[in-house]
C-alpha positions as CSV (number, residue, x, y, z in Angstrom):
1,L,-3.8,3.3,29.5
2,F,-2.4,5.0,32.5
3,M,0.1,2.2,33.2
4,H,1.8,2.2,29.9
5,T,5.6,2.7,30.4
6,Q,6.8,2.6,27.0
7,P,8.2,6.2,25.5
8,T,5.2,7.8,24.1
9,L,4.6,10.4,21.6
10,W,1.8,12.9,21.2
11,L,1.2,14.1,17.7
12,K,-0.5,17.4,18.7
13,N,-3.3,19.3,17.1
14,P,-3.4,18.3,13.5
15,K,-4.7,20.7,10.6
16,A,-7.0,18.0,9.4
17,I,-6.7,14.4,10.2
18,F,-8.6,11.3,8.4
19,C,-9.2,8.4,10.4
20,N,-11.3,6.3,8.3
21,T,-12.8,4.1,11.0
22,E,-15.4,1.4,10.6
23,P,-18.5,3.1,11.4
24,L,-19.8,0.5,14.4
25,P,-21.2,3.0,16.7
26,L,-23.2,4.6,14.3
27,A,-23.8,2.0,11.5
28,E,-27.1,3.2,10.8
29,K,-25.7,6.8,10.3
30,G,-23.5,5.6,7.3
31,E,-19.6,5.6,7.1
32,K,-19.0,9.4,6.4
33,E,-21.3,10.4,9.2
34,A,-19.3,7.8,11.5
35,N,-16.0,8.8,9.8
36,T,-16.6,12.6,10.7
37,I,-17.5,11.6,14.4
38,M,-14.1,10.1,14.4
39,Q,-12.3,12.7,13.0
40,H,-13.6,15.0,15.9
41,R,-12.4,12.4,18.5
42,A,-8.8,12.9,17.3
43,E,-8.7,16.5,16.5
44,G,-6.2,17.2,19.6
45,G,-4.2,14.5,17.6
46,V,-3.0,10.9,18.4
47,V,-0.8,9.2,21.0
48,I,1.8,6.6,19.8
49,A,3.7,4.0,21.6
50,A,5.3,0.9,20.7
51,G,4.5,1.1,17.0
52,K,0.8,1.7,17.5
53,V,-1.8,4.2,18.4
54,L,-2.7,4.5,21.9
55,E,-5.0,7.1,22.5
56,L,-7.4,9.6,20.1
57,V,-7.2,13.2,21.5
58,P,-10.4,15.4,21.5
59,K,-9.8,19.0,20.3
60,G,-8.8,21.2,23.3
61,A,-7.7,18.2,25.3
62,T,-4.7,16.7,26.7
63,P,-3.7,12.9,26.5
64,Q,-4.7,10.5,29.2
65,A,-1.7,8.8,28.5
66,Q,1.7,10.0,29.6
67,Y,4.0,10.7,26.7
68,D,7.6,11.7,26.2
69,Q,7.6,13.6,23.0
70,V,5.7,16.2,21.1
71,F,5.3,16.7,17.6
72,D,3.4,20.1,16.6
73,A,1.2,18.5,13.5
74,S,-0.8,21.9,13.6
75,E,0.7,22.7,9.7
76,H,-0.3,19.2,8.7
77,V,-2.7,16.8,7.2
78,V,-2.5,13.7,9.0
79,L,-3.7,10.6,6.9
80,P,-3.4,6.8,7.6
81,G,-0.5,5.4,5.5
82,L,-1.4,4.7,2.4
83,V,-1.6,1.2,0.8
84,N,-0.5,0.5,-2.5
85,C,-2.2,-2.8,-3.7
86,H,-0.5,-3.6,-7.0
87,H,2.8,-2.4,-8.6
88,H,5.7,-4.1,-10.7
89,F,9.0,-2.5,-9.2
90,Y,11.3,-3.9,-11.8
91,Q,9.6,-1.8,-14.3
92,T,10.8,1.4,-12.8
93,L,14.1,0.7,-15.3
94,T,11.9,1.2,-18.4
95,R,9.8,4.3,-18.0
96,A,9.2,6.2,-21.0
97,L,11.0,3.5,-23.1
98,P,10.7,4.6,-26.9
99,S,10.1,1.2,-28.2
100,A,6.8,0.8,-25.8
101,L,5.4,4.1,-26.5
102,N,1.3,4.9,-27.2
103,K,0.4,0.9,-27.6
104,P,-2.4,-0.9,-25.7
105,L,-1.3,-4.0,-23.4
106,F,-0.7,-6.9,-25.7
107,P,1.8,-4.9,-28.0
108,W,3.2,-3.0,-25.4
109,L,3.9,-6.1,-23.6
110,K,5.6,-7.9,-26.5
111,S,7.8,-4.8,-27.0
112,L,8.9,-5.0,-23.3
113,Y,9.4,-8.7,-22.5
114,P,12.7,-9.1,-24.3
115,V,14.3,-5.8,-22.7
116,W,13.0,-7.4,-19.3
117,A,14.2,-10.7,-20.2
118,G,18.0,-9.1,-19.2
119,L,16.8,-8.5,-15.9
120,T,20.2,-9.3,-13.2
121,P,20.0,-9.4,-9.2
122,E,21.4,-5.8,-9.2
123,M,18.9,-4.3,-11.3
124,I,16.0,-5.8,-9.3
125,A,17.6,-4.8,-6.3
126,L,18.1,-1.1,-7.6
127,S,14.5,-1.3,-9.0
128,S,13.2,-2.1,-5.8
129,E,14.6,0.2,-3.3
130,L,13.8,3.1,-6.0
131,A,10.4,2.0,-6.7
132,L,9.7,1.9,-2.6
133,S,11.7,5.1,-1.7
134,E,9.4,7.0,-4.5
135,L,6.4,5.3,-2.8
136,L,7.1,6.5,0.9
137,L,8.1,10.0,-0.2
138,S,4.4,9.9,-1.4
139,G,2.9,9.0,2.1
140,C,2.6,5.1,1.2
141,T,3.8,2.5,3.8
142,T,2.9,-0.5,2.8
143,A,3.3,-2.2,-0.9
144,A,2.3,-4.8,-2.8
145,D,4.5,-6.0,-5.7
146,H,4.0,-8.1,-8.3
147,H,7.0,-9.6,-9.5
148,Y,6.8,-12.7,-12.0
149,L,9.8,-12.2,-14.2
150,F,12.8,-14.8,-13.3
151,P,15.4,-14.8,-16.1
152,E,18.0,-17.4,-15.2
153,Q,20.5,-15.1,-14.1
154,S,18.0,-13.6,-11.6
155,S,16.0,-16.5,-9.9
156,A,16.4,-15.2,-6.5
157,A,14.7,-11.8,-7.2
158,F,12.4,-12.3,-4.4
159,D,15.5,-12.3,-1.8
160,Y,16.3,-9.3,-3.1
161,Q,13.3,-7.5,-2.6
162,V,12.8,-8.4,0.8
163,K,16.6,-6.7,1.5
164,A,15.1,-3.7,-0.3
165,A,12.0,-3.4,1.6
166,E,14.5,-3.5,4.8
167,R,16.6,-0.7,3.5
168,V,14.2,1.6,2.9
169,G,12.0,0.2,6.1
170,M,8.4,0.1,4.3
171,R,5.9,-3.0,5.1
172,V,5.4,-5.2,1.5
173,C,3.6,-7.8,0.4
174,L,5.6,-9.3,-2.0
175,T,4.1,-11.6,-4.3
176,R,5.5,-14.6,-6.0
177,G,4.6,-14.1,-9.4
178,S,5.0,-16.8,-12.2
179,M,5.0,-17.5,-16.3
180,S,4.5,-20.5,-17.7
181,L,3.2,-20.2,-21.0
182,G,5.5,-18.8,-23.7
183,Q,5.4,-17.9,-26.9
184,E,6.2,-21.5,-28.0
185,D,3.3,-22.4,-25.8
186,G,0.8,-19.9,-27.1
187,G,1.4,-17.2,-24.6
188,L,3.0,-13.9,-24.9
189,P,6.5,-14.1,-23.3
190,P,9.7,-14.9,-24.9
191,Q,10.9,-18.7,-23.6
192,S,13.8,-17.3,-21.6
193,V,11.8,-16.0,-18.6
194,V,8.9,-18.7,-18.6
195,Q,9.4,-21.3,-15.7
196,D,8.1,-24.8,-15.3
197,E,5.5,-25.9,-12.8
198,K,7.9,-27.7,-10.5
199,T,10.7,-25.0,-10.2
200,I,7.9,-22.1,-9.7
201,L,5.7,-24.5,-7.0
202,A,9.1,-25.3,-5.2
203,D,10.3,-21.6,-5.0
204,S,6.8,-20.6,-3.9
205,E,6.8,-22.4,-1.0
206,R,10.6,-21.6,-0.2
207,V,9.3,-18.0,0.0
208,I,6.6,-18.5,2.1
209,Q,8.4,-20.8,4.6
210,Q,11.4,-18.4,4.7
211,Y,9.6,-14.5,5.0
212,H,5.9,-14.7,5.4
213,Q,5.0,-13.2,8.6
214,A,1.1,-13.7,9.8
215,D,1.4,-12.0,12.8
216,E,0.1,-8.4,13.5
217,G,2.3,-5.7,12.7
218,A,3.9,-8.0,9.8
219,M,6.7,-5.9,7.9
220,V,6.9,-8.5,5.2
221,Q,4.2,-10.9,3.6
222,V,3.9,-13.3,0.6
223,A,1.4,-13.9,-1.7
224,L,1.3,-16.1,-4.7
225,A,0.7,-14.5,-8.1
226,P,0.4,-16.5,-11.3
227,C,1.0,-13.3,-13.8
228,S,-2.3,-13.6,-15.8
229,P,-4.4,-16.1,-17.7
230,F,-2.2,-15.2,-21.1
231,S,1.1,-16.1,-19.1
232,V,0.7,-19.2,-16.9
233,T,-1.5,-22.7,-17.5
234,Q,-4.5,-23.4,-15.7
235,D,-2.6,-26.1,-14.0
236,I,-0.2,-23.4,-12.5
237,M,-3.4,-21.6,-11.4
238,Q,-4.6,-24.6,-9.6
239,A,-1.8,-25.6,-8.0
240,S,-0.7,-22.2,-6.7
241,A,-4.2,-22.3,-5.2
242,Q,-3.8,-25.0,-3.3
243,L,-0.6,-24.2,-2.1
244,A,-1.7,-20.7,-1.1
245,N,-4.9,-22.7,1.0
246,R,-2.2,-24.8,2.6
247,Y,-0.4,-22.2,3.8
248,G,-3.0,-19.5,4.5
249,V,-1.4,-16.6,2.0
250,R,-3.3,-14.6,-0.4
251,L,-3.6,-15.1,-3.9
252,H,-3.0,-12.2,-6.8
253,T,-2.9,-11.9,-10.3
254,H,-4.3,-9.6,-13.7
255,L,-7.5,-10.1,-14.7
256,A,-9.8,-8.6,-17.0
257,E,-7.8,-5.7,-17.7
258,T,-8.5,-5.7,-21.5
259,L,-11.1,-6.9,-23.9
260,D,-7.7,-8.5,-25.7
261,E,-7.7,-10.7,-22.6
262,E,-11.4,-11.4,-22.5
263,A,-10.8,-12.9,-26.1
264,F,-7.9,-14.8,-24.9
265,C,-9.7,-16.4,-22.7
266,L,-12.7,-17.5,-24.4
267,Q,-10.4,-18.8,-27.3
268,R,-8.1,-20.6,-25.2
269,F,-10.1,-21.9,-22.4
270,G,-13.6,-21.4,-23.9
271,L,-14.7,-19.1,-20.5
272,R,-14.9,-15.7,-19.6
273,T,-12.6,-14.4,-17.2
274,V,-14.7,-14.6,-14.1
275,D,-15.8,-18.1,-15.1
276,Y,-12.1,-18.9,-15.5
277,L,-11.2,-17.9,-12.4
278,E,-14.0,-20.1,-10.8
279,S,-12.6,-22.9,-12.7
280,V,-9.0,-22.6,-11.0
281,G,-10.2,-22.5,-7.5
282,W,-9.7,-18.9,-7.2
283,L,-13.2,-17.2,-6.6
284,H,-13.0,-16.9,-2.9
285,D,-11.8,-13.9,-0.2
286,R,-8.3,-14.8,-0.4
287,T,-8.0,-13.5,-4.0
288,W,-7.6,-10.1,-5.1
289,L,-7.3,-9.1,-8.7
290,A,-5.3,-6.2,-10.7
291,H,-7.1,-4.0,-12.6
292,G,-10.8,-5.8,-12.9
293,I,-12.2,-3.5,-15.8
294,H,-14.3,-5.8,-18.0
295,F,-16.7,-7.4,-15.8
296,N,-20.4,-7.6,-16.4
297,D,-23.3,-7.1,-13.9
298,A,-23.6,-10.8,-13.4
299,E,-20.1,-11.1,-12.8
300,I,-19.6,-8.2,-10.2
301,A,-22.5,-9.8,-8.1
302,R,-20.1,-12.9,-8.1
303,L,-17.0,-11.4,-7.4
304,G,-18.8,-9.6,-4.5
305,Q,-20.4,-12.5,-3.0
306,A,-17.2,-14.6,-3.1
307,G,-15.3,-11.6,-1.5
308,V,-12.9,-11.2,-4.0
309,G,-10.8,-8.0,-3.8
310,I,-10.3,-5.6,-6.7
311,C,-6.9,-3.2,-7.0
312,H,-7.9,0.2,-9.2
313,C,-5.0,1.1,-11.4
314,P,-6.2,4.4,-12.7
315,S,-2.9,6.0,-14.6
316,S,-1.9,2.8,-16.0
317,N,-5.5,2.1,-17.4
318,M,-5.4,5.6,-18.7
319,I,-1.8,5.3,-20.3
320,L,-2.5,1.9,-22.0
321,A,-6.0,2.7,-22.8
322,S,-7.8,-0.2,-21.4
323,G,-11.1,1.2,-19.7
324,I,-12.5,2.1,-16.2
325,C,-12.8,-0.2,-13.5
326,R,-16.6,-0.3,-12.1
327,G,-15.5,0.8,-8.6
328,L,-18.4,1.7,-6.8
329,E,-20.3,-1.2,-8.4
330,L,-18.0,-3.8,-7.3
331,E,-17.6,-2.2,-3.5
332,Q,-21.3,-2.0,-3.6
333,A,-21.4,-5.9,-4.5
334,G,-19.1,-6.8,-1.7
335,S,-15.6,-6.7,-3.1
336,A,-13.0,-4.9,-1.0
337,L,-11.6,-2.2,-3.5
338,G,-7.9,-0.6,-3.1
339,L,-5.6,1.6,-5.2
340,G,-2.5,0.6,-7.1
341,V,-0.1,2.6,-8.9
342,D,0.6,-0.7,-11.2
343,G,4.0,-1.1,-12.8
344,S,6.4,2.2,-13.8
345,A,6.3,1.3,-17.3
346,S,2.6,1.9,-17.6
347,N,2.1,4.7,-15.4
348,D,5.0,6.1,-15.3
349,G,5.9,6.9,-11.8
350,S,5.2,5.6,-8.4
351,N,3.4,8.1,-6.8
352,M,0.4,6.9,-4.1
353,I,-0.8,10.1,-3.3
354,T,-1.2,11.4,-6.8
355,E,-2.7,8.3,-7.8
356,V,-5.4,9.1,-5.5
357,R,-6.4,12.1,-7.3
358,Q,-6.4,10.0,-10.2
359,A,-9.1,8.0,-9.1
360,L,-11.3,10.4,-8.2
361,L,-10.8,12.1,-11.6
362,I,-11.5,9.0,-13.5
363,Q,-14.5,7.5,-11.6
364,R,-16.0,10.9,-12.1
365,L,-15.9,9.7,-16.1
366,R,-18.3,6.8,-15.0
367,Y,-20.4,8.2,-11.9
368,E,-21.8,11.4,-11.0
369,A,-20.1,13.9,-9.2
370,D,-21.9,13.4,-5.6
371,Q,-21.0,9.8,-6.1
372,V,-17.3,9.8,-5.7
373,G,-15.4,12.5,-3.3
374,H,-12.4,12.9,-2.1
375,E,-13.4,11.1,1.1
376,E,-14.2,7.8,-1.3
377,V,-10.8,8.1,-2.6
378,L,-9.1,8.2,0.5
379,R,-10.7,5.3,2.1
380,W,-9.6,3.4,-1.2
381,A,-6.2,4.3,-0.5
382,T,-6.0,3.3,2.8
383,S,-8.5,0.8,4.7
384,G,-9.6,-0.5,1.1
385,G,-6.2,-1.4,0.4
386,A,-5.6,-3.2,4.0
387,S,-8.9,-4.9,3.3
388,V,-7.7,-5.9,0.0
389,L,-4.7,-7.3,1.1
390,G,-6.4,-9.3,4.1
391,R,-5.0,-6.7,6.9
392,N,-6.7,-5.5,9.8
393,D,-4.0,-3.7,11.6
394,I,-3.5,-0.9,9.2
395,G,-5.1,1.6,6.7
396,R,-7.1,3.6,9.7
397,I,-6.0,5.8,12.6
398,D,-7.4,3.8,15.9
399,V,-6.5,2.7,19.1
400,G,-4.5,-0.4,18.8
401,Y,-3.8,0.0,14.7
402,Q,-0.2,0.1,13.6
403,A,1.4,3.8,13.6
404,D,1.7,4.1,9.8
405,L,1.0,7.8,9.4
406,A,1.5,10.1,6.5
407,L,1.6,13.7,6.9
408,F,1.4,16.5,4.3
409,K,1.8,20.3,4.3
410,L,-0.4,22.6,2.4
411,D,2.7,25.5,1.8
412,D,2.8,25.3,-1.8
413,L,1.4,27.7,-4.3
414,R,-1.2,25.0,-5.7
415,F,-2.9,25.0,-2.3
416,S,-3.3,28.8,-1.7
417,G,-6.5,29.9,-1.3
418,S,-8.2,26.7,-0.2
419,H,-10.4,26.0,2.7
420,D,-11.0,22.3,3.2
421,P,-7.9,20.8,4.1
422,L,-8.3,17.1,3.5
423,A,-10.3,18.0,-0.1
424,A,-7.5,20.3,-0.8
425,L,-5.1,17.9,-0.4
426,I,-6.6,15.7,-3.5
427,L,-8.3,18.1,-5.4
428,C,-5.4,20.8,-5.5
429,G,-2.9,17.7,-6.2
430,A,-0.4,17.0,-3.4
431,D,2.8,14.8,-4.5
432,R,5.3,14.8,-1.9
433,A,4.5,13.7,2.3
434,D,6.4,16.3,4.6
435,R,6.6,13.2,6.9
436,V,5.9,9.5,6.9
437,M,5.9,7.1,9.8
438,V,6.2,3.5,9.6
439,A,5.3,1.3,12.8
440,G,5.9,4.4,15.1
441,Q,9.1,5.2,13.6
442,W,9.9,8.1,11.4
443,R,11.0,7.1,7.9
444,V,10.5,10.6,6.2
445,K,11.4,13.8,7.7
446,D,11.0,17.4,5.9
447,K,10.2,15.3,2.5
448,Q,13.9,13.2,3.2
449,I,14.0,9.6,3.8
450,V,15.7,9.2,6.9
451,D,19.3,7.7,6.2
452,A,19.1,7.4,2.5
453,D,21.5,8.9,-0.1
454,L,18.7,9.0,-2.9
455,Q,21.2,10.5,-5.4
456,E,23.3,7.7,-5.4
457,L,20.3,5.4,-5.7
458,M,19.2,7.2,-8.6
459,F,22.6,7.5,-10.4
460,N,23.4,3.7,-9.7
461,H,19.3,3.2,-10.8
462,Q,19.8,5.2,-14.2
463,Q,23.1,3.4,-14.8
464,A,21.2,0.3,-14.9
465,A,18.2,1.3,-16.7
466,K,20.8,2.2,-19.6
467,A,22.4,-1.2,-19.4
468,L,19.3,-3.0,-19.6
469,V,18.1,-1.5,-22.7
470,A,21.6,-1.7,-24.2
471,N,21.5,-5.2,-23.8
472,T,18.7,-5.7,-26.3
473,L,19.8,-3.2,-29.0
């Protein structure tokens, strides 16, 4: 510790800090108490060096490590960088689109697929950069995106997303999605946006080989993500599972989002959704599912036993009236639980800290008030999300973890009169971080992204959105 020679930063005396570390020393006393102990250990702040947390500083103490810089965090609530486990970046181009308003999932998709079929490479690049920028400003430092639309003119969509993430400076888990069941085959999407199995698998293997980083501190990871039971064949699901197993990457798909999807699985495959998942070789701990709403008790037990992760998407589920994820039961059964903003056409935003509040509110419609509190939803948004994505180097503030941090000020009118800073952050509705750090580097200062022209980005993005919709009129 004392011999460390890299430049160091002491993030000093935060107003509050959410360490959210595993309760290993105090397992018998429960995670909440252990987290409280860890927060006390870091009340004096954290020391950061070489992109990682080097030391937790107790209240009133000074670091044992030598430090070169000090940042006074006394006005900030400090969180681990938030982890967004499910998104569709391209959908920022079709927010509040009149033809898609006030519809459940299947009609909503049918109204939007013809519009999305016109996506160009420039549109994918702009929508990805804008979604990532919006997420970053909300305190999110790692985002998973599910891109499954590959019109012929945008076959290299994945490559544009990687470049956008590099420009914004965020960690990403980019999933190579796919659709192979068009309307002619009994699926929902038009034929112009589906691909054949050979094309899907070849490009899936290419992007894994070209972009996936398996090492600690990875900035870009790749997963394979056939879109849903109603848009791909069982062959694609099985082949994707085999390919993912060969390269050691994760699998992702939408599942049990609506009762219509359940009916589709029963009609087409003769299986309920979890039976379908098992039949194609996906019922294991390298799989995570978006939504996961309509599971019965036996299915929840099977998912937990298999270690399948679940991404709860509160705002999207409310807007499409899909239902409420059984979050506590899934987690208690053994599934990792994270949060996702989902696509901006079914949210219609990309704000991770507001999604944490939405998770608290909607889960309290299912469970008692004393069963789901602000610490539970913050845990889902940090270490829970990291577990869903299979990462053990992010999502916590502890020695050896990546220095991904989100700092919020409580200086708006909405916070006046609040007493518990961590609770106020969620209950009073924080919506923008003051500072955000990724891998030890400040990416947001004074609520602005470093070295970014957001006015120009928004102008170009808005023009692209208009062009995309105009092409379908």
